[in-house]
C-alpha positions as CSV (number, residue, x, y, z in Angstrom):
1,M,10.7,-29.6,-45.7
2,G,7.7,-27.4,-44.9
3,N,8.4,-24.0,-43.2
4,L,12.5,-24.8,-42.8
5,P,13.3,-21.4,-42.2
6,G,10.7,-21.4,-39.2
7,V,12.2,-25.1,-38.5
8,L,15.8,-23.6,-37.7
9,A,14.5,-20.4,-35.7
10,L,12.6,-22.3,-33.1
11,P,15.9,-24.2,-31.5
12,R,17.8,-20.8,-31.6
13,M,15.2,-19.0,-30.4
14,L,14.8,-21.3,-27.1
15,R,18.1,-21.6,-26.8
16,H,19.1,-18.2,-26.1
17,L,15.9,-16.6,-25.5
18,A,16.6,-16.5,-21.2
19,A,19.9,-15.0,-21.7
20,T,18.1,-11.9,-23.9
21,G,16.3,-11.0,-20.5
22,E,19.5,-10.4,-18.6
23,G,19.8,-6.8,-17.1
24,L,16.0,-6.1,-18.2
25,P,13.5,-6.0,-15.1
26,P,11.1,-8.4,-14.5
27,D,7.4,-7.0,-15.8
28,G,6.0,-7.0,-12.5
29,A,8.9,-4.3,-11.6
30,V,7.9,-2.0,-14.7
31,E,5.9,1.4,-14.0
32,V,4.5,3.7,-16.7
33,D,5.6,7.0,-15.9
34,G,6.3,6.0,-12.1
35,P,6.7,8.8,-9.1
36,D,9.8,9.2,-7.6
37,A,10.0,8.9,-4.0
38,A,9.3,12.0,-3.4
39,L,6.0,12.5,-5.4
40,R,5.0,8.6,-4.2
41,G,4.8,9.9,-0.9
42,T,2.9,12.8,-1.9
43,L,0.5,10.9,-3.8
44,V,0.1,8.7,-0.4
45,A,-0.9,11.8,1.6
46,A,-3.2,12.9,-0.9
47,R,-4.9,10.3,-1.5
48,S,-5.5,9.8,2.2
49,G,-7.0,13.4,2.3
50,T,-4.1,15.3,3.4
51,W,-3.1,18.5,0.9
52,E,0.0,19.9,2.7
53,P,3.0,17.6,1.1
54,A,1.6,18.7,-2.1
55,A,1.8,22.1,-1.7
56,E,4.9,21.8,-0.4
57,L,6.4,19.8,-3.2
58,L,5.6,21.7,-5.8
59,A,7.0,25.0,-4.1
60,R,10.3,23.3,-3.9
61,T,10.2,22.7,-7.5
62,R,9.6,26.8,-8.5
63,T,11.9,27.9,-5.7
64,A,14.7,25.9,-7.1
65,H,13.3,26.3,-11.2
66,D,13.3,22.6,-11.4
67,W,10.7,22.6,-14.4
68,D,10.9,19.2,-15.8
69,L,9.9,18.2,-12.1
70,R,7.4,20.5,-11.7
71,G,5.7,20.0,-14.6
72,E,6.1,15.9,-13.7
73,Y,4.7,16.3,-10.3
74,S,1.8,18.6,-11.4
75,A,0.6,16.6,-14.1
76,T,0.6,13.4,-11.8
77,L,-1.0,15.6,-9.0
78,A,-3.8,16.3,-12.0
79,E,-4.6,13.0,-12.8
80,L,-4.9,12.0,-9.1
81,A,-7.8,15.0,-8.5
82,L,-9.3,13.5,-11.4
83,H,-11.5,10.8,-8.9
84,H,-10.0,11.7,-5.6
85,T,-11.2,15.9,-5.2
86,G,-10.7,16.4,-1.7
87,W,-7.7,17.4,-0.6
88,L,-7.3,19.3,-3.6
89,D,-11.0,21.4,-2.5
90,D,-9.4,21.6,0.7
91,W,-6.2,22.9,-0.9
92,R,-8.2,25.8,-2.8
93,R,-10.5,26.9,1.0
94,E,-7.4,26.8,2.4
95,R,-4.7,28.9,0.1
96,P,-7.1,30.3,-2.7
97,G,-4.2,32.5,-4.5
98,D,-1.5,29.7,-4.2
99,P,0.5,29.8,-7.6
100,D,0.8,25.8,-7.2
101,L,-2.6,25.1,-6.6
102,A,-3.6,26.9,-9.5
103,L,-0.5,25.1,-11.5
104,V,-2.6,21.7,-10.6
105,A,-6.1,23.5,-11.1
106,A,-4.6,24.1,-14.8
107,D,-3.5,20.6,-15.8
108,L,-6.7,19.0,-14.4
109,A,-8.8,21.0,-16.4
110,I,-7.1,19.9,-19.8
111,D,-7.4,16.5,-18.1
112,H,-10.9,17.1,-17.8
113,A,-12.1,17.4,-21.3
114,W,-9.7,14.5,-22.8
115,E,-11.8,12.6,-20.5
116,I,-14.5,13.3,-22.3
117,R,-12.7,13.3,-25.6
118,T,-10.6,10.6,-25.1
119,G,-7.4,9.7,-27.2
120,A,-8.7,7.8,-30.0
121,R,-7.9,9.5,-33.5
122,A,-10.6,12.2,-34.5
123,R,-12.6,9.6,-36.9
124,H,-13.4,7.8,-33.6
125,V,-14.3,10.4,-31.1
126,S,-18.4,11.1,-31.7
127,R,-19.6,15.2,-32.5
128,E,-21.5,15.0,-29.1
129,Q,-18.0,14.2,-27.4
130,F,-15.8,16.8,-29.4
131,Q,-18.6,19.4,-28.3
132,A,-18.6,18.6,-24.7
133,F,-14.6,18.5,-24.8
134,R,-14.4,22.0,-26.6
135,A,-17.1,23.4,-24.0
136,V,-14.9,21.8,-21.0
137,L,-11.7,23.6,-22.7
138,R,-13.6,27.0,-23.2
139,D,-14.5,27.0,-19.7
140,A,-10.5,25.7,-18.9
141,E,-9.1,29.2,-20.8
142,P,-9.6,31.6,-17.2
143,V,-8.1,28.8,-15.2
144,L,-5.2,28.5,-17.4
145,R,-4.5,32.4,-17.8
146,T,-4.4,32.5,-13.4
147,A,-2.4,30.2,-13.6
148,A,0.4,31.6,-16.1
149,D,-0.4,34.9,-14.3
150,L,0.6,33.5,-10.9
151,N,3.4,31.9,-12.1
152,P,5.6,34.3,-14.1
153,G,9.0,33.2,-15.4
154,D,7.6,29.4,-15.2
155,P,7.1,27.4,-18.5
156,V,4.8,24.7,-17.6
157,P,1.8,27.0,-17.8
158,W,2.8,27.7,-21.5
159,R,3.0,23.9,-21.8
160,I,-0.6,23.5,-20.5
161,H,-1.6,26.3,-22.6
162,I,0.1,24.5,-26.1
163,A,-2.8,21.4,-25.0
164,L,-5.5,24.1,-24.6
165,A,-4.6,25.7,-28.4
166,M,-4.6,21.9,-29.6
167,G,-8.0,20.8,-28.2
168,L,-9.5,23.9,-29.6
169,G,-8.3,24.2,-33.0
170,A,-6.6,27.9,-31.8
171,P,-5.3,30.1,-34.7
172,R,-1.9,29.6,-35.4
173,E,-0.7,32.9,-33.9
174,M,-1.8,31.9,-30.3
175,F,0.5,28.8,-30.6
176,D,3.2,30.7,-31.5
177,E,2.8,32.5,-28.7
178,Y,2.3,30.3,-26.4
179,L,5.5,28.5,-27.5
180,A,7.4,32.0,-27.2
181,R,5.8,32.9,-23.7
182,G,7.0,29.5,-22.4
183,R,10.6,29.8,-24.0
184,E,11.0,33.4,-22.5
185,A,10.7,31.6,-19.3
186,H,13.1,28.6,-20.2
187,P,14.6,27.9,-23.8
188,H,15.5,24.1,-23.2
189,D,12.1,23.0,-21.4
190,V,11.8,19.3,-22.4
191,G,7.6,19.1,-21.5
192,L,7.2,22.6,-23.2
193,H,8.7,21.6,-26.8
194,A,7.6,17.7,-26.7
195,R,4.1,19.4,-26.5
196,A,4.9,21.9,-29.7
197,V,5.8,18.5,-31.4
198,Q,2.5,17.1,-31.1
199,Y,0.9,20.5,-32.4
200,L,3.1,20.7,-35.3
201,A,2.4,16.5,-36.0
202,K,0.2,16.3,-39.3
203,K,-2.6,14.7,-37.8
204,W,-2.9,17.9,-35.7
205,Y,-1.9,21.4,-37.3
206,G,1.2,21.5,-39.1
207,S,3.1,19.1,-41.3
208,H,6.1,15.8,-41.5
209,T,8.5,18.8,-42.4
210,E,7.7,21.7,-40.2
211,M,7.6,19.2,-37.0
212,F,11.4,18.0,-38.2
213,E,12.4,21.0,-38.7
214,F,11.3,22.8,-35.2
215,A,12.4,19.5,-33.8
216,E,15.9,19.2,-35.3
217,S,16.4,22.8,-34.4
218,A,15.1,22.9,-30.8
219,A,17.7,19.9,-30.3
220,A,20.7,21.9,-32.1
221,A,20.2,24.7,-30.3
222,A,20.4,23.0,-26.6
223,P,23.4,22.5,-24.7
224,E,25.8,19.2,-25.1
225,G,24.1,16.5,-24.0
226,A,20.8,17.9,-22.4
227,P,17.8,15.6,-22.8
228,L,16.0,18.1,-25.3
229,R,18.6,16.8,-27.9
230,G,16.9,14.0,-27.9
231,L,13.7,15.6,-28.9
232,P,13.6,14.8,-33.0
233,L,13.1,11.3,-31.6
234,H,9.4,12.4,-30.6
235,A,9.0,13.7,-34.5
236,V,10.0,10.3,-35.2
237,T,7.3,8.5,-33.4
238,E,5.3,11.1,-34.9
239,Y,6.0,10.5,-38.3
240,A,6.2,6.2,-37.8
241,L,2.7,6.6,-36.7
242,D,1.8,7.4,-40.5
243,H,4.5,6.0,-42.7
244,E,6.5,2.6,-43.0
245,A,10.0,2.3,-42.2
246,G,12.7,2.3,-45.4
247,I,14.1,4.1,-48.2
248,G,11.2,5.4,-50.2
249,K,8.4,4.6,-47.5
250,G,7.4,8.3,-47.3
251,P,8.1,12.0,-47.5
252,V,11.1,12.1,-45.4
253,A,14.2,10.9,-46.0
254,W,15.0,7.5,-44.5
255,S,18.5,8.8,-44.0
256,R,17.1,11.7,-41.9
257,I,15.3,9.0,-39.7
258,E,18.6,7.0,-39.3
259,G,20.3,10.0,-38.6
260,H,17.8,11.0,-35.6
261,V,18.1,6.9,-34.0
262,D,21.6,7.0,-34.2
263,A,22.2,10.7,-32.3
264,G,19.7,9.2,-29.8
265,L,22.0,5.9,-29.5
266,E,24.7,8.7,-28.8
267,L,22.9,11.0,-26.8
268,S,21.3,7.9,-24.8
269,A,25.4,6.6,-23.7
270,A,25.9,9.6,-21.8
271,F,23.1,8.9,-19.2
272,E,23.3,6.7,-16.0
273,P,21.1,3.5,-17.0
274,G,17.6,4.4,-15.6
275,D,18.2,7.8,-15.6
276,R,14.6,9.1,-15.2
277,Q,15.5,12.1,-17.5
278,A,16.7,9.8,-20.2
279,A,13.5,7.7,-20.3
280,G,11.6,10.7,-22.0
281,F,13.6,10.3,-25.3
282,R,14.9,6.4,-24.6
283,N,11.4,5.3,-25.2
284,H,11.4,6.8,-28.3
285,L,14.3,5.3,-29.1
286,A,13.4,1.8,-28.6
287,L,10.5,2.0,-30.5
288,A,12.5,3.8,-33.7
289,L,15.1,1.0,-33.4
290,I,12.7,-1.6,-33.2
291,R,10.7,0.2,-36.3
292,S,14.4,0.3,-37.9
293,G,15.0,-3.4,-37.8
294,R,17.6,-3.0,-35.5
295,E,16.4,-5.3,-32.2
296,A,19.9,-5.6,-30.7
297,D,20.0,-2.1,-30.2
298,A,16.7,-1.7,-28.7
299,L,17.4,-4.5,-26.7
300,E,19.8,-2.6,-24.9
301,V,17.8,0.3,-24.7
302,F,15.4,-1.5,-22.9
303,R,17.8,-2.2,-20.5
304,L,19.1,1.1,-19.8
305,I,15.4,2.3,-19.4
306,G,14.8,-0.2,-16.8
307,T,11.8,-0.2,-14.9
308,D,10.3,3.3,-16.2
309,A,8.4,3.1,-19.3
310,R,6.6,6.2,-20.4
311,T,3.1,6.6,-21.5
312,F,4.3,7.9,-24.9
313,P,5.2,6.0,-27.5
314,W,3.4,3.2,-26.6
315,A,0.0,5.0,-25.5
316,Y,-0.3,5.4,-29.5
317,M,-0.6,1.6,-30.0
318,G,-2.8,1.0,-27.2
319,D,-2.5,0.2,-23.1
320,A,1.5,1.9,-22.6
321,R,2.1,-0.9,-20.4
322,E,1.0,-3.6,-21.6
323,I,2.7,-2.6,-25.3
324,F,6.0,-1.4,-24.0
325,L,6.2,-5.4,-22.0
326,L,4.7,-6.7,-25.3
327,M,7.2,-4.8,-27.4
328,R,10.5,-5.7,-25.1
329,Q,9.3,-9.3,-25.1
330,G,9.2,-9.0,-29.4
331,V,12.7,-7.6,-29.2
332,R,14.0,-10.6,-27.1
333,V,12.0,-12.8,-29.1
334,H,13.6,-11.3,-32.2
335,V,17.2,-11.1,-31.2
336,A,17.0,-15.2,-29.6
337,R,16.1,-16.2,-33.3
338,R,18.6,-14.3,-35.0
339,T,21.4,-15.9,-32.9
340,P,23.4,-18.8,-34.1
341,Y,22.6,-21.9,-32.6
342,F,25.9,-23.0,-32.5
343,G,29.2,-20.5,-31.5
344,G,26.9,-17.4,-31.0
345,S,25.9,-15.9,-28.0
346,V,23.8,-12.9,-27.2
347,P,25.4,-9.6,-25.9
348,A,25.9,-9.0,-22.6
349,P,24.5,-5.6,-21.1
350,A,26.6,-3.3,-21.6
351,V,26.7,-0.1,-18.9
352,A,26.9,3.3,-20.4
353,G,28.1,6.3,-18.3
354,P,28.6,9.6,-18.3
355,S,31.5,9.4,-20.4
356,G,29.9,7.5,-23.1
357,V,31.8,4.6,-23.1
358,A,30.2,1.3,-22.9
359,G,31.4,-1.7,-20.7
360,T,30.2,-4.9,-19.8
361,E,29.4,-6.2,-16.5
362,A,27.0,-8.6,-15.0
363,A,24.0,-7.4,-14.2
364,A,22.3,-7.8,-10.7
365,A,19.6,-10.7,-10.8
366,P,16.0,-9.3,-9.7
367,P,15.1,-10.6,-6.2
368,A,13.2,-13.9,-7.5
369,A,9.4,-13.6,-7.7
370,M,7.7,-16.2,-5.5
371,A,4.4,-17.6,-6.7
372,V,2.0,-20.3,-6.3
373,A,-0.7,-21.1,-8.5
374,L,-4.3,-22.7,-8.0
375,A,-5.5,-25.4,-11.0
376,G,-8.9,-26.4,-10.7
377,A,-8.8,-29.5,-11.4
378,P,-7.0,-32.9,-10.3
379,S,-3.7,-33.3,-10.1
380,G,-3.6,-36.2,-12.6
381,D,-5.4,-33.9,-15.0
382,V,-2.8,-31.0,-14.2
383,R,0.1,-33.1,-14.8
384,E,-0.9,-33.5,-18.4
385,A,-1.0,-30.2,-18.6
386,I,2.1,-29.0,-17.6
387,L,4.6,-31.9,-19.6
388,I,4.8,-29.4,-22.6
389,I,6.4,-26.8,-20.2
390,G,9.8,-28.2,-19.8
391,T,10.8,-27.2,-16.3
392,T,10.4,-29.1,-13.2
393,M,7.1,-28.3,-11.8
394,R,6.0,-29.4,-7.9
395,L,2.2,-30.5,-7.8
396,A,0.3,-30.5,-4.1
397,P,-3.5,-31.6,-3.7
398,A,-5.6,-28.7,-2.6
399,P,-9.5,-29.3,-0.4
400,G,-11.8,-29.4,-2.7
401,G,-10.1,-31.1,-5.2
402,G,-7.9,-28.6,-6.8
403,T,-4.0,-28.8,-7.2
404,F,-1.3,-26.6,-5.9
405,V,1.1,-25.8,-8.6
406,E,4.7,-24.2,-8.5
407,T,8.2,-24.2,-10.1
408,A,10.9,-26.5,-8.7
409,P,14.2,-25.4,-9.4
410,S,15.9,-26.5,-6.4
411,A,15.0,-30.1,-7.7
412,D,16.9,-29.7,-11.2
413,P,20.3,-31.6,-10.9
414,P,23.5,-29.4,-10.2
415,G,24.3,-27.1,-13.4
416,R,20.9,-27.5,-14.4
417,R,19.4,-25.1,-11.7
418,K,18.0,-21.8,-14.0
419,G,14.5,-21.8,-12.2
420,V,12.0,-20.3,-14.8
421,R,14.0,-18.2,-16.8
422,G,15.9,-21.7,-17.8
423,T,13.0,-23.0,-18.9
424,L,11.7,-24.0,-22.8
425,L,8.3,-22.3,-22.8
426,G,8.1,-21.1,-19.5
427,E,9.8,-17.5,-19.9
428,G,7.5,-14.8,-17.9
429,G,7.8,-16.9,-14.8
430,L,4.8,-18.8,-13.2
431,P,2.1,-16.2,-14.7
432,Q,3.6,-17.5,-18.1
433,L,3.8,-20.7,-17.5
434,A,0.1,-20.6,-16.4
435,R,-1.1,-19.4,-19.6
436,T,0.8,-22.1,-21.2
437,F,-0.8,-25.0,-19.7
438,S,-4.3,-23.5,-19.3
439,R,-4.6,-23.6,-22.9
440,G,-7.3,-26.5,-24.2
441,E,-8.4,-26.4,-20.8
442,K,-11.9,-25.5,-19.4
443,W,-10.9,-25.2,-16.0
444,P,-9.6,-22.2,-13.8
445,V,-6.0,-21.3,-12.9
446,L,-5.7,-18.2,-10.2
447,V,-1.7,-17.4,-10.0
448,A,-0.6,-15.4,-6.4
449,V,2.5,-13.7,-7.0
450,K,4.7,-12.2,-3.9
451,E,7.2,-9.5,-6.0
452,G,8.8,-7.4,-3.1
453,A,6.6,-6.0,-1.0
454,D,3.9,-6.3,-3.0
455,Y,1.2,-9.1,-4.6
456,T,-0.8,-9.6,-7.5
457,L,-3.4,-12.3,-8.7
458,H,-3.7,-13.2,-12.3
459,L,-6.3,-15.8,-13.7
460,Y,-6.2,-17.5,-16.4
461,R,-8.3,-20.1,-18.4
462,D,-7.6,-21.6,-21.7
463,G,-4.7,-19.8,-22.4
464,R,-6.6,-16.4,-22.0
465,L,-5.4,-13.6,-18.8
466,L,-9.4,-12.9,-17.8
467,A,-8.5,-11.1,-14.8
468,A,-5.3,-9.5,-12.9
469,H,-5.2,-7.0,-9.7
470,A,-2.2,-6.0,-7.6
471,W,-1.8,-5.1,-3.8
472,W,0.8,-2.0,-3.9
473,T,2.2,-1.3,-0.3
474,D,1.7,2.4,-2.4
475,P,-2.2,3.1,-1.0
476,A,-1.7,5.7,-4.0
477,E,-2.2,2.5,-6.5
478,M,-5.3,1.5,-5.2
479,P,-8.2,0.9,-8.3
480,T,-11.5,2.8,-8.6
481,Q,-14.4,1.4,-7.5
482,E,-15.1,0.7,-11.3
483,E,-11.8,-1.1,-11.5
484,A,-12.4,-3.1,-8.6
485,A,-15.9,-4.1,-9.6
486,E,-14.7,-5.3,-13.0
487,R,-12.3,-7.4,-11.8
488,A,-13.9,-8.7,-9.0
489,T,-17.0,-9.8,-11.5
490,A,-14.1,-12.1,-13.5
491,L,-12.9,-13.4,-11.0
492,A,-15.9,-14.1,-9.0
493,A,-17.7,-16.0,-12.3
494,A,-14.8,-18.3,-13.1
495,Y,-15.7,-19.9,-9.1
496,G,-19.2,-19.6,-9.4
497,V,-19.3,-17.0,-6.5
498,T,-22.9,-15.0,-7.3
499,D,-22.5,-11.8,-5.0
500,H,-18.9,-9.7,-5.8
501,R,-19.5,-6.9,-3.6
502,P,-17.2,-8.5,-1.1
503,L,-14.3,-9.2,-3.4
504,T,-14.7,-6.1,-4.9
505,A,-14.3,-4.6,-1.3
506,V,-10.9,-6.7,-0.7
507,L,-9.5,-5.5,-4.1
508,R,-9.8,-2.2,-2.7
509,G,-7.7,-2.9,0.5
510,T,-5.3,-0.7,1.3
511,G,-3.5,-2.4,4.3
512,D,-1.5,-5.5,4.6
513,P,-1.3,-6.9,0.7
514,R,-0.6,-10.3,2.2
515,R,-3.9,-10.1,4.3
516,H,-6.0,-8.7,1.5
517,L,-4.5,-11.6,-0.5
518,D,-5.8,-14.2,1.8
519,E,-9.2,-12.1,1.8
520,A,-9.5,-12.9,-1.5
521,F,-9.0,-16.4,-2.0
522,A,-11.9,-16.4,1.0
523,A,-14.2,-14.5,-1.0
524,L,-13.8,-16.9,-3.5
525,E,-14.0,-19.5,-1.4
526,L,-11.0,-21.3,-1.9
527,P,-8.7,-23.2,-0.2
528,P,-6.2,-21.3,1.7
529,L,-2.7,-20.6,0.6
530,P,0.2,-22.8,1.7
531,A,1.4,-22.3,4.7
532,G,5.1,-20.2,4.3
533,F,3.8,-18.7,1.0
534,G,5.4,-15.5,0.6
535,H,7.9,-16.0,3.4
536,R,10.2,-18.7,1.5
537,A,10.6,-20.6,-2.1
538,E,8.8,-23.5,-2.8
539,P,6.6,-23.9,0.0
540,L,4.5,-27.0,-1.4
541,A,7.8,-29.1,-0.6
542,E,6.3,-29.2,2.5
543,V,2.8,-30.2,1.9
544,P,1.7,-33.6,2.4
545,G,0.9,-35.3,-0.7
546,A,3.4,-32.9,-2.9
547,R,4.7,-34.7,-6.0
548,L,7.5,-33.9,-8.4
549,V,7.2,-33.8,-12.3
550,E,10.9,-32.9,-13.5
551,R,11.9,-30.6,-16.6
552,R,12.2,-32.5,-20.0
553,T,13.6,-31.3,-23.1
554,F,11.8,-30.0,-25.2
555,F,11.2,-33.2,-27.6
556,R,10.8,-35.3,-25.0
557,A,8.0,-32.9,-23.2
558,L,6.3,-32.5,-26.6
559,K,5.9,-36.2,-27.5
560,E,4.6,-37.3,-23.9
561,S,2.1,-34.1,-24.0
562,L,1.2,-35.4,-27.2
563,S,0.6,-39.2,-26.4
564,S,-0.4,-38.9,-22.9
565,G,-3.9,-40.9,-22.7
566,N,-2.5,-43.1,-25.4
567,D,-1.8,-46.7,-24.6
568,D,-0.1,-47.2,-27.6
569,A,1.9,-44.0,-28.4
570,S,5.0,-45.7,-29.5
571,G,4.1,-46.3,-32.9
572,G,3.3,-42.2,-32.7
573,E,4.9,-39.7,-35.1
574,L,5.7,-36.3,-33.8
575,P,3.8,-33.7,-36.4
576,P,6.5,-31.3,-38.1
577,L,7.7,-27.9,-35.8
578,T,6.3,-24.9,-38.1
């Protein structure tokens, strides 16, 4: 029978995968360290050269003693200033002694150093990088002292000092002093203690034992229900980087790890879904649950996280957003595979409130994304490629010999109109469908997506994503010149356009996103998108010559795909599913 467990697991996965997506926001809505509304507006102003909103925003956090927000705002503004410095220079000229300016300058000084070193492990950093890294950190010391002097009673400068101590390999006495000073300002500051956990990790200057003891002690001293109670989950993440999960797999007792995970679930239940403070420890909790083989619990935590992914823990494994989405999708597949085909169902989203009592209610579906793809092949070739998809699609001829493609859930019979979420192999929307049906093909597929007010482009060939770009309504998300040029080069190469510079300018546009999308198609010498795209669903329905390719069962779709082009497929035999 070959790989019988795999044969049996596939139908279960296909039957239940769509249900695991209930309560989860679409991939396009997920942000890493996404700013709140106040900070988002400030970033827009700063990018346009106006510093006053940043000064006012940080002054409010200082007056309110809102140290968590203050640390978040300062770090994000410093990150922006790495590549957009004009607004910060103007602020410095106008208010040289501003304590809030000094705080951003301190964060920026550390960021400059880490941009040189990168976040790679020490063995992957060159000697020259280390020398430059430490030289920049030494130059930063007076900048950090100024921030601390101008901000008495503020723990944030001492969090930044601990980052300095980590980079310089400062004596332990200096770390102890910085931590003590920060705790004097605020004994339960999450950012300060999270940075201390990193310092005490074995890969830096501590040990597993010392790191866990510190995290457990700080959590126990925090008020009941405070976010700092989740600090041991940060330690679990650091430990997981070096040791496999399970009893006897590392120097820390597995029961101790599991105890922190269970405590994290209890703490999470005290916060509302989507709570920004809880997101800090919930992202660590999700990874800890995955590592413990508790995918069903991890799925619920991903639902509670919503769109609020964080840099850590995911950045330890690669691009933070990519890893977050990959882990989330992997959890869904595991849950679907383990749900019995008959009589089994995926648990509906549980909504936890401040009482800690979880209830079940229907999750509000996010607004459906609108998407159209342009495949660089005639309709007949595209039809053969999409047979395996297992969802109803609509094809329309495009000028120049290509084919426009869209999903057509409205054409499904009543009772089967599930859209892309109900497809067999189309989980993830039209971009994922394009990834699937482009496999094995030499022609490109360019997918345009509207989600909310934002527009994105995805270029696929042979199942691989070659380039992706988003025009956000927020100008603060504009890519750098280098990022835009890299994407434009990949897009231009796919369509034989020799000069990528006009497209690069379009990709850095900060005006109307839809206009920039049309300009991108024109720069690539592609036909314009069909009328109605972005304004109504299924715009290809009104295009002359459009035709449907109806959804099929998985086995029928597979058989037709394998036998297409074969004059006598009736005697063919399907290969075994493994």
